[in-house]
N, C-alpha and C positions, 0 to 999 in steps of 0.2 A: 419358962418351957417350955410356952408355948411360942414365939421366937422358931429357937431350938428345933421345935414338934411341924412348925410350917418350915421351915426350908430343909426338914429332912422329909418333908415330905415333895417339895419341891427337886427334892433331886433326885426321889426316885424317876419321879416323874424323867428327869431329863436321863437318868442310866434306864427307860425302858425303851426312851424315846432311840434314842442311838441301837437299841441291840435290839430294838425290834423285825424281822424276818426286811430288809429289800422290797419283796413281794410286796408289805401291805404300805406302804409310802410312794410306787411306784406306779406314773401313771405312763409309760413308755415304752417300746423296748429296751432286751437290755443290751449292756455294757456287751462292746466287743474286746476275744482274750485275747488278742492279736493287731498293730498295727490297719487290718485290712483284712479283708479278704473275699476276693472278688470274685461271683456267682459262678458259678463254673456251667456250660452249659444248659444255662437256669431253666428253658423250656426242651429237653428233654432228658431230665433227670428220673429216674424212676421209679427209687425208696420216697419216704414220706417222710421229713426234720421240721426241725421244725428254725425256718433258717431254710441256706439254698449251701447248697455241696461247694466248698471252695477253688478255686487252680489252685496250683500248689505255686507256691508264692517266687520261685526260681519258675516261671512260664510266667508272672505277670509286668508289665511291660505302663508305659507311664497313654498313651492313648486308651488303659484299656479306664480309666478314672477322668476320661474326656466324651462327650456325647454333645451329637447333637440333636437328639432329635427336637428337643421346645423350641427348633427353630421356626419350626413351622403349623399348623393349629390342630389338633382333629381332625374327625369326623364330625359336620359340624351333624345337629338332626333340625329335621330337615322341617319341624313342626314347633321346636321348640328356639331355635338360631339360636343354639352354643350351639357349641363345642371343649371337649375337655382333651388333651394329651396328660395323662402319671408315665411322667417318671420314676417310675422306682424300683427295686432290687430284682423283678425279670425283666425289666427293659433295660434293663444302668446296672452292671453288675455291681459296681463297683459301691452301690450301696448295701450292700449285702452288710452283713451283721453291726449299717452304721443309725441306726434308727432314723432314718430318711426317707420320706418322701419328698415331690415338686413336680406339680404342675400347674404346664399351661393353660387360661381358660379364653371361652375368645368370646364374644356378643354381638349379634345383625344388632341394630336395631331391634325398640320390643324383646329380642330375647332372654330366654330363661334360663337356667340353672337351677328345674325345681324345687323343692322340698326332697332330702336324704342325711344320711346319715352319714358317720364314719366311728363306727364299731372302738377302734383301735388307735384314732389319733388324734388327738387338736393341731386346727390347720392356724395358719395366718395367712391373713390373700391379701395381695403391695396389686395395688388401683394400679398401676402403667400407663395407661391409655381410655377416655372417656369417664364419666361417671354409673354409677352402683348405689342399686339399696340393696342393700343385705342386712340380713337379719336371721336370727334363733329363735329356737325359744325351750323353757329351759323347765323341769323335774315338774310335775305333781307334785302338790298339791298351788301349785300356780301358773302354769302353764304359760309363763308371761312371754311377750315378745321385746322383744328387745330389737333396736329396727336402725337403722341410718345410711344417708341418705351422703356416699364418699362418693370424695374427686382425685386424680392423676395425682398422682405422688402420697396419699393416705394408706392406714394400712384397719384390718380389720381380724375380729380375733372371734374361731367357733370352737367354743368347747368342747370336746372330745363326748364319742355318744348324743347330745345336742342334735335335734334338726335346723337346717339351717337354709337359704335360699342364695338367691344370687341374682339381681331384673336392670337388667339395662335399660331406663324409660326412659333415652335418646331416640325417636322416630326415625332422624337420621345419622346419625354420628354412633359406627360401634364404637366394643367399650374388649377392651382386655386386658387381665390382669396376672400375676402371676403367686402362686398357693404352697405354699411348704406346708409339709406338716413332720409330726411325729416320732410316724415309724415307717418304716422300710415294706408296710403293707396294711399299707390302714382299712382296703376294705372298703365297700361303698353302699350301701339296699336304699333308694328311691321308695318315697313314703310309696304314693297312686301307685306302681310296681312291682311294692309286696303285698299290696292290697287288693287289689287288682289286674297281677299277669305274674302269677307268681306258680308257678309248674309245677304235682299239680296244684290247680284251681285250689284256691278256702276254701267251705263251704260254701254254699250261697245262702242255705237258711243266717250263718254265726255273724257274714255281710248286712243282710236285709235287719239285721237284732239288731243288730250295732249302731247303724250307718238312720235307722228308723226309715230305711225306700221299703217297697213295694219290687215285685217282677222285674216288669219294662223300667225302672230310673234303675234296678241296679243292673242290667243288660245294657243300658245304653254305656253307665261308668268303664262299665267293661271293658267293651267295643271301644271307645274314648280315646283309655292310656293304651291298648297296645297296636293302636292306631300311630302312637302318640314314641312308643319305646320300641317302633319297628323300626 
């Protein structure tokens, strides 16, 4: 009798998993409802929807599925020594509804992609050239740092929504990586910029209490982050 009850409970659990709303277990964008949905004038749309309008299928050409965007680096930050060039649905229309973005990240010697989060995507990074120190921090209460030095040909995963970074430790050699993210619009928030260069600014008293610093030190931090983010 006990064995039958255990089996019945297991069946109920399995049934619950199979009929649970998809949103309860999804961690990426919704599945497309058609073969493709090449974004229509992504930068000129006047209405807001969860995604981008589709180009009429009859007007879609093979060229719509190709892009040269990642042939070259993005714009380097003079202070950080890194450049991110992100191909997402807004810059590469064929990615619309596909739940995918891809980025090229270039690093000068001692260049850093500072701690940041992608609220809507997990990231897997492939290091094509050079060496990087990479890592992420788990959520509270552990706030555990997972970091590792990786080399050309290696992969590293940054879980969705967790603060992470990449740093080129070499003093003479550049590094180059490709990152895939499972959202057509992963979003990005640099932690230092969010704290010290938001618009409008966070209340200074909140920052002083949180960080345990005075006016002078807080203003120095704000100036430093603003200079880096310009």
